[in-house]
Rosetta silent file (secondary structure, phi, psi, omega in degrees, C-alpha in Angstrom):
SEQUENCE: MPAEFPEFRLGTVLATSFTATLTERRGDAIERIPTPQRLVDWLTVSGLAVNSCTTAQLALARELRESIHAAATATALHEALPTPAVRVINDRSLQGRAAAVLTPEGTRRWHLNSATEVADALGVIAADAISIIAGERDGRMALCASPTCQAAFFDTSQSRTRRWCDMNTCGNRQKKARFNAGRRKNAEG
SCORE:     score description
SCORE:     0.000 S_00000001
   1 L     0.000  141.808 -177.662    0.023    0.003    0.005 S_00000001
   2 L   -60.284  144.470 -174.287    1.237    3.487   -0.741 S_00000001
   3 L   -74.559  -21.472 -176.651    3.026    5.097    2.214 S_00000001
   4 L   -71.309  -15.598 -175.942    1.207    8.427    1.766 S_00000001
   5 L  -102.280  141.631  170.742   -2.121    6.845    2.940 S_00000001
   6 L   -68.092  151.765  177.208   -2.780    5.832    6.623 S_00000001
   7 L   -63.483  152.173  177.879   -3.250    2.203    7.327 S_00000001
   8 L   -81.108  149.230  172.312   -6.791    0.844    7.509 S_00000001
   9 L   -96.719   97.594 -177.886   -8.366   -0.012   10.862 S_00000001
  10 L   -95.779  123.923  176.045   -9.868   -3.464   10.185 S_00000001
  11 L  -113.952 -169.059 -179.281  -12.212   -5.088   12.673 S_00000001
  12 L   -90.792   -5.465 -175.149  -14.337   -8.125   12.756 S_00000001
  13 L  -116.979  118.424 -175.502  -17.598   -6.308   11.876 S_00000001
  14 H   -57.532  -51.393 -176.631  -17.749   -5.048    8.323 S_00000001
  15 H   -56.365  -48.011 -178.971  -20.064   -2.041    8.844 S_00000001
  16 H   -72.136  -26.492  169.396  -18.116   -0.584   11.742 S_00000001
  17 H   -63.268  -35.999 -178.882  -14.842   -1.299    9.978 S_00000001
  18 H   -70.674  -41.795 -178.707  -16.173    0.738    7.080 S_00000001
  19 H   -68.330  -22.162 -179.687  -17.077    3.673    9.404 S_00000001
  20 L   -79.211   12.247  172.523  -13.406    3.446   10.702 S_00000001
  21 L   -83.330   -4.371  168.639  -12.249    4.608    7.273 S_00000001
  22 E  -127.454  115.715 -177.206  -12.725    8.148    8.831 S_00000001
  23 E  -123.686  168.539 -173.700  -11.143    8.247   12.307 S_00000001
  24 L    50.989   49.761 -174.096  -10.545   10.830   14.954 S_00000001
  25 L   -64.811  -19.737 -179.445  -13.892   12.401   14.052 S_00000001
  26 L  -109.183    4.063  171.533  -13.748   14.749   17.144 S_00000001
  27 L  -125.813 -126.301  175.363  -10.133   15.714   16.583 S_00000001
  28 L   -86.886   90.905 -174.539   -7.886   15.976   13.634 S_00000001
  29 L   -53.326  144.064  178.239   -9.942   13.675   11.269 S_00000001
  30 E  -119.901  116.738 -178.585   -8.068   11.075    9.339 S_00000001
  31 E   -94.359  117.964 -179.681   -9.640   10.089    5.954 S_00000001
  32 L   -97.525   -5.400  173.492   -8.482    6.630    5.071 S_00000001
  33 L  -130.014   69.418 -177.442  -10.272    6.417    1.662 S_00000001
  34 L   -77.319  -14.581 -177.023   -9.354    9.863    0.123 S_00000001
  35 L  -138.557  154.850  179.668   -9.391    8.515   -3.434 S_00000001
  36 H   -47.724  -46.551 -175.860  -11.474    5.998   -5.576 S_00000001
  37 H   -59.817  -40.794 -178.229   -8.393    3.622   -5.683 S_00000001
  38 H   -68.513  -30.610  171.782   -8.133    3.623   -1.889 S_00000001
  39 H   -65.629  -34.574  179.700  -11.764    2.547   -1.675 S_00000001
  40 H   -64.238  -46.366  178.266  -10.974   -0.285   -4.057 S_00000001
  41 H   -54.163  -49.057 -179.859   -8.100   -1.187   -1.681 S_00000001
  42 H   -61.153  -46.159  174.569  -10.351   -1.172    1.338 S_00000001
  43 H   -65.085  -33.992  174.613  -12.991   -3.247   -0.310 S_00000001
  44 H   -65.357  -47.666  175.781  -10.440   -5.821   -1.430 S_00000001
  45 H   -63.108  -19.981 -179.098   -8.974   -6.246    2.074 S_00000001
  46 L   -98.189    9.861  175.707  -12.508   -6.560    3.328 S_00000001
  47 L    85.397   13.317 -176.867  -13.528   -9.408    1.041 S_00000001
  48 L  -127.126   49.244 -174.791  -15.431   -7.321   -1.463 S_00000001
  49 L   -55.386  133.682  175.829  -12.925   -6.947   -4.299 S_00000001
  50 L  -125.965  158.165 -178.322  -13.903   -4.644   -7.089 S_00000001
  51 L   -87.511  -31.227 -178.246  -11.946   -3.774  -10.207 S_00000001
  52 L  -156.320  173.307 -179.573  -12.393   -0.026  -10.208 S_00000001
  53 L  -153.823  138.077  176.784  -14.303    2.873   -8.649 S_00000001
  54 L   -91.217  172.473  171.788  -15.379    6.291   -9.807 S_00000001
  55 H   -62.261  -42.549 -177.326  -15.376    9.566   -7.989 S_00000001
  56 H   -69.677  -34.494  178.161  -19.166    9.453   -7.884 S_00000001
  57 H   -72.935  -34.324  173.770  -19.096    5.935   -6.362 S_00000001
  58 H   -62.106  -37.212  174.804  -16.615    7.057   -3.754 S_00000001
  59 H   -63.684  -39.398  177.378  -19.074    9.834   -2.861 S_00000001
  60 H   -65.135  -41.200  178.492  -21.892    7.283   -2.473 S_00000001
  61 H   -58.840  -46.671 -176.883  -19.502    5.186   -0.277 S_00000001
  62 H   -64.730  -42.172  176.741  -18.671    8.113    1.897 S_00000001
  63 H   -55.788  -47.810 -177.612  -22.463    8.990    2.207 S_00000001
  64 H   -66.491  -41.729  173.444  -23.140    5.419    3.264 S_00000001
  65 H   -53.318  -48.235 -179.458  -20.294    5.523    5.761 S_00000001
  66 H   -72.568  -28.175  174.741  -21.474    8.655    7.411 S_00000001
  67 H   -71.535  -33.940  179.602  -25.098    7.371    7.485 S_00000001
  68 H   -72.594  -38.810  176.269  -24.054    4.134    9.168 S_00000001
  69 H   -59.327  -39.508  178.663  -21.995    6.165   11.637 S_00000001
  70 H   -68.252  -46.509  177.513  -24.989    8.392   12.364 S_00000001
  71 H   -63.132  -46.298  177.295  -27.350    5.373   12.874 S_00000001
  72 H   -65.318  -37.231  175.632  -24.858    3.439   14.935 S_00000001
  73 H   -66.647  -38.917  175.987  -24.226    6.473   17.111 S_00000001
  74 H   -63.285  -43.781  179.856  -27.897    7.008   17.658 S_00000001
  75 H   -62.761  -46.877  179.697  -28.278    3.359   18.543 S_00000001
  76 H   -61.107  -32.750  178.527  -25.412    3.453   21.067 S_00000001
  77 L   -92.078    7.173 -179.327  -26.992    6.505   22.656 S_00000001
  78 L    55.954   42.691  178.397  -30.519    4.933   22.626 S_00000001
  79 L  -109.251  166.650  176.344  -31.787    7.823   20.399 S_00000001
  80 L   -67.715  139.690  177.242  -34.119    7.720   17.502 S_00000001
  81 L   -69.054  131.048 -178.816  -32.432    6.781   14.235 S_00000001
  82 L   -59.972  125.599 -179.791  -31.898    9.773   11.870 S_00000001
  83 H   -57.633  -45.172 -179.834  -34.314    9.475    8.944 S_00000001
  84 H   -64.207  -32.609 -179.298  -31.894   10.570    6.257 S_00000001
  85 H   -68.023  -42.556  176.586  -29.283    8.063    7.493 S_00000001
  86 H   -59.819  -44.775 -178.063  -31.927    5.226    7.415 S_00000001
  87 H   -61.224  -40.968 -174.566  -32.913    6.234    3.877 S_00000001
  88 H   -68.853  -47.840 -178.888  -29.302    6.113    2.643 S_00000001
  89 H   -61.157  -46.522 -179.257  -28.594    2.732    4.307 S_00000001
  90 H   -62.622  -44.347 -176.583  -31.853    1.228    2.953 S_00000001
  91 H   -62.142  -41.198 -179.497  -31.222    2.655   -0.513 S_00000001
  92 H   -70.561  -33.516  179.979  -27.623    1.203   -0.720 S_00000001
  93 H   -66.561  -43.834 -175.876  -28.913   -2.112    0.594 S_00000001
  94 H   -71.143  -29.807 -178.820  -31.680   -2.312   -2.022 S_00000001
  95 H   -79.387  -18.590  175.791  -29.326   -1.300   -4.877 S_00000001
  96 L   -74.225  142.370  173.435  -26.841   -4.080   -4.086 S_00000001
  97 L  -132.828   35.161  178.655  -27.235   -7.480   -5.736 S_00000001
  98 L   -69.129  152.978  177.974  -24.382   -9.371   -4.230 S_00000001
  99 E  -123.585  141.739  175.561  -24.855  -13.061   -3.530 S_00000001
 100 E   -86.542  136.421  177.242  -23.201  -15.062   -0.719 S_00000001
 101 E  -128.639  148.225 -177.567  -21.505  -18.130   -2.027 S_00000001
 102 E   -92.617  121.673 -179.817  -20.040  -21.063   -0.192 S_00000001
 103 L   -80.840  163.624  174.995  -16.399  -21.889   -0.907 S_00000001
 104 L   -60.396  -25.537  178.271  -15.017  -25.460   -0.934 S_00000001
 105 L   -81.702   -1.106  173.364  -13.262  -24.653    2.316 S_00000001
 106 L    89.188   19.147  176.244  -16.634  -24.009    3.953 S_00000001
 107 L  -109.818  163.426  179.246  -16.384  -20.174    4.144 S_00000001
 108 E   -92.426  140.427  174.424  -18.667  -17.469    2.746 S_00000001
 109 E  -133.313  151.527  176.333  -17.443  -15.298   -0.122 S_00000001
 110 E   -96.179  131.709  177.417  -19.420  -12.515   -1.755 S_00000001
 111 E  -104.208  121.598 -178.745  -20.051  -12.789   -5.502 S_00000001
 112 L  -107.278  140.295  175.574  -20.360   -9.209   -6.952 S_00000001
 113 L   -71.039  132.078 -176.789  -21.785   -8.624  -10.428 S_00000001
 114 L   -59.930  -31.028 -175.306  -19.072   -7.200  -12.779 S_00000001
 115 L   -82.440  -24.121 -176.034  -21.447   -4.480  -14.047 S_00000001
 116 L  -128.367   31.212 -165.039  -22.516   -3.315  -10.559 S_00000001
 117 H   -61.347  -43.397 -179.959  -19.678   -4.442   -8.315 S_00000001
 118 H   -63.341  -46.903  175.404  -19.288   -1.174   -6.247 S_00000001
 119 H   -58.861  -39.257  177.964  -23.046   -0.981   -5.682 S_00000001
 120 H   -63.611  -45.560 -178.007  -23.102   -4.667   -4.754 S_00000001
 121 H   -62.341  -44.190  178.889  -20.203   -4.132   -2.252 S_00000001
 122 H   -63.624  -38.223  178.108  -22.010   -1.146   -0.670 S_00000001
 123 H   -62.000  -29.409  171.403  -25.150   -3.197   -0.480 S_00000001
 124 H   -67.877  -40.451  176.679  -23.271   -5.807    1.552 S_00000001
 125 H   -66.570  -40.064  178.281  -22.009   -3.218    3.829 S_00000001
 126 H   -69.321  -34.312 -179.313  -25.435   -1.621    4.301 S_00000001
 127 H   -67.575  -37.858 -178.768  -26.933   -5.046    4.901 S_00000001
 128 H   -70.436  -43.215  173.421  -24.370   -5.725    7.660 S_00000001
 129 H   -58.922  -38.216  179.156  -25.117   -2.312    9.198 S_00000001
 130 H   -63.261  -42.718 -177.737  -28.851   -3.124    9.167 S_00000001
 131 H   -61.670  -42.885 -175.838  -28.126   -6.430   11.002 S_00000001
 132 H   -80.918  -34.908  178.580  -26.173   -4.853   13.791 S_00000001
 133 H   -71.387  -39.347  178.851  -28.311   -1.709   14.215 S_00000001
 134 L   -71.567   -6.671  175.796  -31.489   -3.857   14.197 S_00000001
 135 L    77.205   28.212 -176.117  -30.080   -5.899   17.017 S_00000001
 136 L   -85.812  -12.075 -178.616  -30.056   -9.161   15.067 S_00000001
 137 L  -118.380  152.636 -179.748  -26.555  -10.178   16.149 S_00000001
 138 L   -67.066  106.483 -178.248  -25.198  -10.857   19.622 S_00000001
 139 L   157.447 -175.530  177.509  -23.519   -7.640   20.798 S_00000001
 140 E  -144.876  150.952  168.488  -24.311   -3.924   21.401 S_00000001
 141 E   -75.141  141.283 -178.531  -23.407   -0.671   19.801 S_00000001
 142 E  -148.496  163.550  177.305  -21.049    1.504   21.835 S_00000001
 143 E  -114.643  138.827  178.761  -19.028    4.634   21.314 S_00000001
 144 L   -55.370  133.109 -178.027  -15.266    4.824   21.845 S_00000001
 145 L   -77.489   -5.724  175.252  -14.372    6.471   25.155 S_00000001
 146 L   -65.691  119.292 -179.263  -11.561    8.436   23.398 S_00000001
 147 L   -64.616  -14.206  176.039  -12.660   12.113   23.310 S_00000001
 148 L   -93.055  -19.869 -173.559  -11.063   12.603   19.957 S_00000001
 149 L   -95.807  -71.276  178.944  -12.347    9.408   18.441 S_00000001
 150 L    59.783   27.297  176.096  -15.998    8.654   19.583 S_00000001
 151 L   -63.972  142.245  169.256  -16.202    5.895   16.895 S_00000001
 152 E   -84.169  132.299  175.695  -19.193    3.666   16.923 S_00000001
 153 E  -140.666  162.615 -174.838  -18.319    0.092   17.295 S_00000001
 154 E   -98.698  116.083 -177.201  -20.093   -3.232   17.869 S_00000001
 155 E   -86.896  107.102  175.822  -19.134   -4.559   21.239 S_00000001
 156 L  -107.552   18.808 -174.165  -19.143   -8.475   21.312 S_00000001
 157 L   -73.735  159.997 -172.490  -17.071   -8.864   24.453 S_00000001
 158 L   -60.489  -43.409 -179.736  -18.489  -11.183   27.008 S_00000001
 159 L   -81.960  -15.056 -175.685  -19.386   -8.483   29.480 S_00000001
 160 L    59.894   36.687 -178.494  -20.455   -5.933   26.802 S_00000001
 161 L  -123.285   17.546  177.540  -18.374   -3.314   28.607 S_00000001
 162 L   -56.618  138.629 -171.221  -15.655   -2.568   26.043 S_00000001
 163 L  -105.807  -32.349 -168.708  -14.625    1.041   26.180 S_00000001
 164 L  -113.186  144.902  172.243  -12.393    1.526   23.104 S_00000001
 165 L   -63.058  -35.995 -179.367  -13.007    0.990   19.386 S_00000001
 166 L  -150.181  120.317 -178.025   -9.518   -0.438   19.216 S_00000001
 167 H   -65.961  -30.435 -174.683   -7.343   -1.222   22.278 S_00000001
 168 H   -78.349  -15.257  175.285   -4.152   -0.917   20.166 S_00000001
 169 H  -114.985  -76.181 -173.912   -4.854    2.721   19.162 S_00000001
 170 H   -61.953  -49.227 -176.367   -7.440    4.613   21.248 S_00000001
 171 H   -57.431  -50.453 -178.504   -7.105    2.388   24.383 S_00000001
 172 H   -64.145  -37.065  176.933   -3.368    2.525   24.506 S_00000001
 173 H   -62.272  -40.750  178.960   -3.365    6.249   23.806 S_00000001
 174 H   -72.682  -38.463  179.790   -5.732    6.939   26.685 S_00000001
 175 H   -67.654  -37.877  178.076   -3.769    4.629   29.112 S_00000001
 176 H   -64.397  -39.365  177.291   -0.565    6.420   28.102 S_00000001
 177 H   -64.508  -44.025 -178.099   -2.127    9.805   28.665 S_00000001
 178 H   -67.484  -38.187  176.524   -3.439    8.762   32.177 S_00000001
 179 H   -63.266  -49.472 -179.605    0.096    7.375   33.003 S_00000001
 180 H   -59.994  -41.274  178.908    1.835   10.537   31.921 S_00000001
 181 H   -62.977  -39.850  172.509   -0.635   12.705   33.823 S_00000001
 182 H   -60.199  -43.743  174.745    0.045   10.598   36.916 S_00000001
 183 H   -62.278  -39.694  178.128    3.749   10.999   36.528 S_00000001
 184 H   -64.161  -45.501 -179.434    3.411   14.771   36.192 S_00000001
 185 H   -61.944  -45.334 -178.448    1.204   14.922   39.295 S_00000001
 186 H   -67.078  -34.076  175.443    3.719   12.909   41.296 S_00000001
 187 H   -64.660  -34.068 -179.741    6.639   15.022   40.074 S_00000001
 188 H   -77.175  -33.938 -175.696    4.795   18.169   41.089 S_00000001
 189 L   -84.379    0.000    0.000    3.643   16.818   44.511 S_00000001
């Protein structure tokens, strides 16, 4: 991957991994899919390989990403889902025509139609978002405790008390900040 682009934050839940293509939403935002080719890269590593993407398709993808983030945030806060976000998620889901296929190894793979592959990929992501927001899967929507991140994530931990979208980034950053604050306080006292 080109060095000029930040690495992807990939998780186990497709929809929330997709929303993580924009991070640090409350700080200095980091756009991880700034170009159509970068969206192609993300879709490929997420099991939804497409051959190409246009600027218009990238705009649709970002609109879906922000709609999923808005709906997931509302769900985590136990608020009403925003109507525009629901409309976008439903539209992308309806426009996709991907089919799940079983591989000889016993895993699921997505078959995308070559004529509509980006729309199909976005449809898979939208359907995944619908599944978690509708409460069909075992887990809960939560928001990252980092004040600069606040990413919506799907908590599948046994206790459902996970605080960070990613322990290796936000969690470690917060622990380090607390540690350094404690050291400064001890040095002053």
